[in-house]
Z-matrix of the N, CA and C atoms (Angstrom, degrees):
N
C 1 1.459
C 2 1.518 1 110.16
N 3 1.318 2 114.97 1 138.31
C 4 1.457 3 121.45 2 177.21
C 5 1.526 4 108.23 3 -115.32
N 6 1.314 5 116.19 4 130.02
C 7 1.458 6 120.78 5 174.34
C 8 1.524 7 108.11 6 -105.60
N 9 1.324 8 116.00 7 134.93
C 10 1.463 9 122.08 8 -177.19
C 11 1.521 10 109.38 9 -122.66
N 12 1.331 11 115.58 10 134.70
C 13 1.465 12 120.42 11 179.70
C 14 1.523 13 109.05 12 -132.20
N 15 1.333 14 115.77 13 116.23
C 16 1.458 15 121.38 14 179.61
C 17 1.523 16 110.69 15 -86.68
N 18 1.323 17 115.05 16 154.89
C 19 1.462 18 121.71 17 173.69
C 20 1.516 19 108.64 18 -154.59
N 21 1.324 20 116.06 19 166.43
C 22 1.452 21 120.70 20 174.77
C 23 1.508 22 115.53 21 104.11
N 24 1.328 23 117.11 22 -4.35
C 25 1.453 24 118.67 23 178.62
C 26 1.521 25 111.45 24 -70.89
N 27 1.328 26 115.93 25 171.46
C 28 1.450 27 119.81 26 179.24
C 29 1.506 28 111.51 27 166.53
N 30 1.330 29 114.84 28 -167.60
C 31 1.461 30 122.84 29 -179.91
C 32 1.518 31 108.44 30 -107.99
N 33 1.331 32 116.08 31 124.68
C 34 1.462 33 120.93 32 178.73
C 35 1.517 34 109.25 33 -136.36
N 36 1.319 35 115.45 34 161.24
C 37 1.456 36 120.41 35 175.22
C 38 1.528 37 109.65 36 -85.06
N 39 1.302 38 115.40 37 153.92
C 40 1.462 39 120.47 38 177.67
C 41 1.523 40 110.06 39 -55.93
N 42 1.332 41 114.66 40 140.12
C 43 1.451 42 121.15 41 -179.41
C 44 1.510 43 114.06 42 94.95
N 45 1.321 44 116.34 43 -16.49
C 46 1.459 45 120.51 44 -179.64
C 47 1.529 46 111.37 45 -87.72
N 48 1.342 47 114.69 46 -176.37
C 49 1.466 48 120.72 47 -174.11
C 50 1.523 49 111.44 48 -125.92
N 51 1.323 50 114.37 49 156.76
C 52 1.458 51 122.76 50 171.34
C 53 1.519 52 107.46 51 -143.71
N 54 1.324 53 115.31 52 151.78
C 55 1.460 54 119.40 53 171.63
C 56 1.519 55 108.71 54 -122.99
N 57 1.316 56 114.34 55 121.13
C 58 1.461 57 120.69 56 175.86
C 59 1.528 58 109.39 57 -92.93
N 60 1.316 59 114.59 58 145.26
C 61 1.456 60 121.12 59 175.18
C 62 1.517 61 108.82 60 -124.48
N 63 1.305 62 115.49 61 151.79
C 64 1.459 63 120.54 62 176.21
C 65 1.519 64 107.43 63 -139.01
N 66 1.316 65 115.91 64 112.45
C 67 1.457 66 121.52 65 -178.39
C 68 1.519 67 109.91 66 -97.53
N 69 1.314 68 116.03 67 135.53
C 70 1.460 69 121.79 68 -178.31
C 71 1.518 70 111.27 69 -110.30
N 72 1.308 71 115.08 70 151.31
C 73 1.454 72 120.98 71 171.78
C 74 1.522 73 108.01 72 -141.08
N 75 1.324 74 115.44 73 150.60
C 76 1.449 75 119.78 74 -179.00
C 77 1.521 76 111.32 75 75.84
N 78 1.319 77 116.53 76 164.71
C 79 1.453 78 121.18 77 175.04
C 80 1.522 79 113.51 78 69.20
N 81 1.318 80 114.50 79 -175.16
C 82 1.462 81 121.54 80 -178.77
C 83 1.515 82 108.05 81 -105.41
N 84 1.294 83 115.10 82 75.50
C 85 1.472 84 122.40 83 -173.02
C 86 1.519 85 112.39 84 -52.01
N 87 1.317 86 116.24 85 -44.00
C 88 1.460 87 120.00 86 -170.70
C 89 1.519 88 112.52 87 -67.21
N 90 1.318 89 118.63 88 -14.39
C 91 1.461 90 120.49 89 -177.84
C 92 1.523 91 113.18 90 -95.75
N 93 1.341 92 117.59 91 -3.68
C 94 1.457 93 120.57 92 -175.07
C 95 1.522 94 112.60 93 -97.54
N 96 1.314 95 115.03 94 146.27
C 97 1.454 96 120.75 95 162.86
C 98 1.529 97 107.36 96 -71.05
N 99 1.323 98 115.80 97 138.90
C 100 1.464 99 121.33 98 179.94
C 101 1.526 100 109.43 99 -115.89
N 102 1.298 101 115.23 100 138.29
C 103 1.451 102 119.42 101 -178.30
C 104 1.515 103 112.58 102 -133.70
N 105 1.322 104 114.66 103 158.29
C 106 1.459 105 122.05 104 169.60
C 107 1.527 106 107.91 105 -119.42
N 108 1.303 107 115.20 106 132.64
C 109 1.456 108 122.56 107 175.06
C 110 1.523 109 107.54 108 -126.15
N 111 1.312 110 116.29 109 165.63
C 112 1.459 111 119.79 110 176.39
C 113 1.525 112 110.24 111 -143.92
N 114 1.320 113 113.94 112 155.04
C 115 1.459 114 119.71 113 -179.95
C 116 1.517 115 109.84 114 -140.50
N 117 1.328 116 114.55 115 117.84
C 118 1.458 117 121.36 116 176.45
C 119 1.527 118 108.44 117 -90.94
N 120 1.326 119 117.57 118 158.19
C 121 1.469 120 120.39 119 -179.56
C 122 1.517 121 111.59 120 -55.94
N 123 1.314 122 116.21 121 130.08
C 124 1.448 123 121.45 122 177.62
C 125 1.508 124 115.43 123 76.75
N 126 1.330 125 116.60 124 6.46
C 127 1.471 126 120.09 125 -178.62
C 128 1.520 127 110.92 126 -121.18
N 129 1.327 128 114.21 127 163.61
C 130 1.441 129 120.23 128 177.15
C 131 1.543 130 109.67 129 -73.98
N 132 1.311 131 115.31 130 155.03
C 133 1.459 132 119.73 131 173.73
C 134 1.524 133 108.34 132 -68.96
N 135 1.327 134 116.41 133 130.12
C 136 1.462 135 120.06 134 -175.06
C 137 1.520 136 111.68 135 -123.36
N 138 1.299 137 113.96 136 152.69
C 139 1.452 138 122.48 137 179.56
C 140 1.528 139 110.75 138 -69.18
N 141 1.330 140 115.47 139 140.70
C 142 1.463 141 121.05 140 175.83
C 143 1.527 142 110.65 141 -116.76
N 144 1.339 143 116.02 142 -55.04
C 145 1.462 144 120.15 143 -176.02
C 146 1.523 145 109.50 144 -161.29
N 147 1.325 146 115.77 145 157.49
C 148 1.461 147 121.16 146 177.25
C 149 1.515 148 109.66 147 -149.26
N 150 1.326 149 114.89 148 153.18
C 151 1.464 150 120.97 149 179.22
C 152 1.519 151 108.41 150 -139.75
N 153 1.316 152 116.32 151 134.36
C 154 1.460 153 120.86 152 -179.45
C 155 1.526 154 110.23 153 -70.92
N 156 1.327 155 116.00 154 169.51
C 157 1.464 156 118.73 155 -173.76
C 158 1.520 157 112.45 156 -67.35
N 159 1.326 158 118.49 157 -25.30
C 160 1.461 159 120.20 158 175.70
C 161 1.517 160 111.63 159 -87.31
N 162 1.330 161 116.14 160 -14.26
C 163 1.455 162 119.50 161 -172.98
C 164 1.516 163 112.97 162 83.90
N 165 1.320 164 115.98 163 1.30
C 166 1.450 165 119.26 164 -175.61
C 167 1.521 166 114.71 165 -79.69
N 168 1.326 167 116.57 166 -19.07
C 169 1.477 168 120.42 167 176.78
C 170 1.515 169 108.74 168 -123.00
N 171 1.309 170 114.11 169 128.25
C 172 1.464 171 121.79 170 -179.47
C 173 1.516 172 108.90 171 -131.86
N 174 1.314 173 115.84 172 139.38
C 175 1.459 174 121.56 173 -177.59
C 176 1.533 175 109.00 174 -133.91
N 177 1.325 176 114.53 175 145.85
C 178 1.458 177 120.44 176 177.69
C 179 1.530 178 110.10 177 -134.23
N 180 1.316 179 114.95 178 149.11
C 181 1.453 180 119.58 179 168.40
C 182 1.529 181 107.74 180 -69.15
N 183 1.310 182 116.51 181 148.67
C 184 1.469 183 120.23 182 -179.20
C 185 1.526 184 111.50 183 -58.17
N 186 1.318 185 116.45 184 -32.86
C 187 1.461 186 120.74 185 -175.25
C 188 1.526 187 113.37 186 -68.49
N 189 1.339 188 117.24 187 -18.15
C 190 1.469 189 119.43 188 -177.98
C 191 1.524 190 112.58 189 -118.24
N 192 1.311 191 116.49 190 -5.06
C 193 1.468 192 120.00 191 -177.18
C 194 1.524 193 110.51 192 -59.16
N 195 1.332 194 115.47 193 132.83
C 196 1.455 195 120.64 194 -178.89
C 197 1.520 196 113.96 195 88.57
N 198 1.328 197 117.15 196 -12.73
C 199 1.471 198 120.92 197 179.79
C 200 1.526 199 112.02 198 -115.40
N 201 1.317 200 117.38 199 -34.69
C 202 1.465 201 122.41 200 -177.68
C 203 1.522 202 109.83 201 -107.21
N 204 1.336 203 115.07 202 148.75
C 205 1.459 204 121.36 203 176.87
C 206 1.520 205 109.51 204 -134.75
N 207 1.322 206 115.71 205 124.99
C 208 1.463 207 120.97 206 176.31
C 209 1.521 208 109.02 207 -99.22
N 210 1.320 209 116.25 208 142.48
C 211 1.466 210 120.79 209 176.63
C 212 1.527 211 108.43 210 -151.13
N 213 1.303 212 115.45 211 164.54
C 214 1.456 213 119.22 212 -179.85
C 215 1.511 214 110.30 213 -141.87
N 216 1.321 215 115.22 214 151.71
C 217 1.457 216 122.23 215 175.40
C 218 1.523 217 106.02 216 -127.95
N 219 1.317 218 116.36 217 99.94
C 220 1.461 219 119.89 218 -175.08
C 221 1.526 220 112.29 219 -66.15
N 222 1.321 221 116.89 220 -30.74
C 223 1.468 222 120.07 221 178.51
C 224 1.523 223 110.90 222 -65.22
N 225 1.327 224 116.55 223 -35.25
C 226 1.469 225 121.23 224 179.27
C 227 1.520 226 112.26 225 -94.10
N 228 1.339 227 116.44 226 -2.23
C 229 1.465 228 121.12 227 -177.54
C 230 1.530 229 110.78 228 52.64
N 231 1.302 230 115.49 229 48.27
C 232 1.462 231 120.80 230 -176.50
C 233 1.521 232 110.31 231 -135.95
N 234 1.326 233 115.37 232 141.08
C 235 1.455 234 121.94 233 172.50
C 236 1.527 235 107.51 234 -119.15
N 237 1.320 236 115.10 235 144.55
C 238 1.457 237 121.58 236 -175.31
C 239 1.523 238 110.23 237 -121.84
N 240 1.317 239 114.47 238 154.75
C 241 1.460 240 120.81 239 171.17
C 242 1.528 241 106.97 240 -135.38
N 243 1.321 242 115.23 241 104.53
C 244 1.453 243 120.78 242 176.00
C 245 1.525 244 107.88 243 -85.59
N 246 1.323 245 115.95 244 122.05
C 247 1.463 246 121.04 245 -176.24
C 248 1.524 247 108.85 246 -117.58
N 249 1.315 248 115.83 247 113.80
C 250 1.463 249 121.78 248 179.20
C 251 1.522 250 109.78 249 -111.95
N 252 1.319 251 115.31 250 164.17
C 253 1.468 252 122.02 251 178.18
C 254 1.517 253 111.22 252 47.81
N 255 1.303 254 115.89 253 50.48
C 256 1.465 255 120.40 254 -175.50
C 257 1.516 256 111.64 255 -65.16
N 258 1.327 257 114.63 256 146.15
C 259 1.451 258 122.76 257 -179.32
C 260 1.531 259 109.34 258 -120.68
N 261 1.321 260 117.92 259 156.50
C 262 1.475 261 119.20 260 177.06
C 263 1.524 262 112.92 261 -55.20
N 264 1.310 263 117.24 262 -32.69
C 265 1.471 264 120.58 263 -179.92
C 266 1.522 265 112.96 264 -72.01
N 267 1.317 266 117.79 265 -6.61
C 268 1.469 267 121.03 266 172.97
C 269 1.526 268 111.93 267 -82.45
N 270 1.310 269 116.82 268 -5.75
C 271 1.462 270 120.71 269 179.55
C 272 1.522 271 110.71 270 -62.24
N 273 1.326 272 115.79 271 125.03
C 274 1.461 273 121.39 272 -177.20
C 275 1.527 274 109.11 273 -178.93
N 276 1.312 275 115.31 274 171.53
C 277 1.467 276 120.72 275 165.62
C 278 1.519 277 106.85 276 -88.30
N 279 1.312 278 116.13 277 127.94
C 280 1.453 279 122.06 278 -178.32
C 281 1.526 280 109.73 279 -102.86
N 282 1.331 281 114.45 280 131.33
C 283 1.455 282 121.64 281 -178.09
C 284 1.526 283 110.26 282 -119.52
N 285 1.319 284 116.79 283 137.36
C 286 1.450 285 118.30 284 169.55
C 287 1.523 286 108.80 285 -98.38
N 288 1.308 287 115.08 286 157.07
C 289 1.447 288 120.60 287 -173.95
C 290 1.521 289 109.42 288 -147.73
N 291 1.323 290 114.18 289 158.67
C 292 1.460 291 119.84 290 179.88
C 293 1.517 292 108.89 291 -144.53
N 294 1.327 293 115.43 292 146.55
C 295 1.452 294 118.73 293 177.97
C 296 1.510 295 112.12 294 -177.55
N 297 1.312 296 114.14 295 166.36
C 298 1.471 297 121.28 296 174.77
C 299 1.526 298 107.21 297 -86.63
N 300 1.304 299 115.68 298 75.22
C 301 1.462 300 122.91 299 -170.92
C 302 1.515 301 110.57 300 -81.92
N 303 1.316 302 115.08 301 133.28
C 304 1.465 303 120.38 302 176.03
C 305 1.524 304 108.71 303 -68.10
N 306 1.335 305 116.09 304 135.27
C 307 1.460 306 120.91 305 -179.72
C 308 1.524 307 109.95 306 -54.90
N 309 1.318 308 114.88 307 133.04
C 310 1.452 309 120.13 308 -178.98
C 311 1.515 310 113.81 309 96.58
N 312 1.341 311 116.49 310 -9.84
C 313 1.462 312 120.28 311 -177.85
C 314 1.521 313 111.86 312 -114.71
N 315 1.300 314 117.01 313 21.68
C 316 1.469 315 121.14 314 -172.50
C 317 1.522 316 112.61 315 -64.04
N 318 1.309 317 118.15 316 -22.94
C 319 1.466 318 120.26 317 -177.85
C 320 1.526 319 112.82 318 -89.11
N 321 1.313 320 116.70 319 -0.91
C 322 1.459 321 120.32 320 -176.62
C 323 1.521 322 109.93 321 -93.89
N 324 1.302 323 117.10 322 115.94
C 325 1.468 324 121.09 323 -174.30
C 326 1.515 325 112.24 324 -61.22
N 327 1.307 326 118.74 325 -31.49
C 328 1.461 327 120.49 326 -176.14
C 329 1.526 328 113.00 327 -75.28
N 330 1.331 329 116.32 328 -5.12
C 331 1.454 330 120.41 329 175.36
C 332 1.526 331 111.73 330 -78.93
N 333 1.325 332 116.66 331 -15.99
C 334 1.458 333 120.98 332 -174.36
C 335 1.523 334 110.51 333 -97.07
N 336 1.336 335 115.34 334 132.72
C 337 1.457 336 120.84 335 -175.99
C 338 1.520 337 112.92 336 -90.32
N 339 1.308 338 117.09 337 -30.24
C 340 1.460 339 120.47 338 -171.61
C 341 1.528 340 110.05 339 -122.42
N 342 1.325 341 115.08 340 141.34
C 343 1.464 342 121.73 341 -177.08
C 344 1.520 343 110.54 342 -136.26
N 345 1.348 344 114.74 343 145.56
C 346 1.446 345 120.05 344 170.81
C 347 1.520 346 110.39 345 -82.46
N 348 1.320 347 115.76 346 -179.99
C 349 1.465 348 121.23 347 -176.81
C 350 1.524 349 112.20 348 -85.47
N 351 1.327 350 116.96 349 -12.46
C 352 1.455 351 121.23 350 177.88
C 353 1.511 352 113.35 351 96.16
N 354 1.325 353 115.30 352 151.92
C 355 1.467 354 122.01 353 175.50
C 356 1.523 355 108.02 354 -136.65
N 357 1.327 356 115.89 355 135.74
C 358 1.456 357 120.95 356 -174.76
C 359 1.523 358 111.06 357 -81.16
N 360 1.317 359 115.29 358 131.95
C 361 1.467 360 122.17 359 171.82
C 362 1.518 361 107.43 360 -120.21
N 363 1.324 362 115.81 361 123.61
C 364 1.461 363 121.11 362 178.95
C 365 1.523 364 108.75 363 -124.45
N 366 1.327 365 115.24 364 124.68
C 367 1.455 366 121.20 365 -179.01
C 368 1.520 367 108.13 366 -113.96
N 369 1.311 368 116.38 367 118.81
C 370 1.459 369 120.64 368 -179.68
C 371 1.517 370 110.43 369 -94.17
N 372 1.312 371 115.18 370 150.32
C 373 1.475 372 119.96 371 -177.74
C 374 1.519 373 111.11 372 -90.50
């Protein structure tokens, strides 16, 4: 079992930055694909970014490409999401996830076995 705990959310103005962290405990963290998803009120949970266990494959949703950066530190069992040039439409609860994801399916939420409790990000205009 892997436990995931997100941190770093908050309220920021549009154009500013935030860095989310997700610390893991238990399980074989270094072997899992790690992902970030988000869910806005009244909307489905959507894919944001994912990184393979080696860090060699990284994927982003089109809506965040060029603004967000995912990274991982296997020694610290932590995954990060650096979010720059934030927009009001980025407002959501952000969740980190982990799983033995089949290559090519990183954007599919049901591929991930473990989820954090989420952290709120609010971007004001």
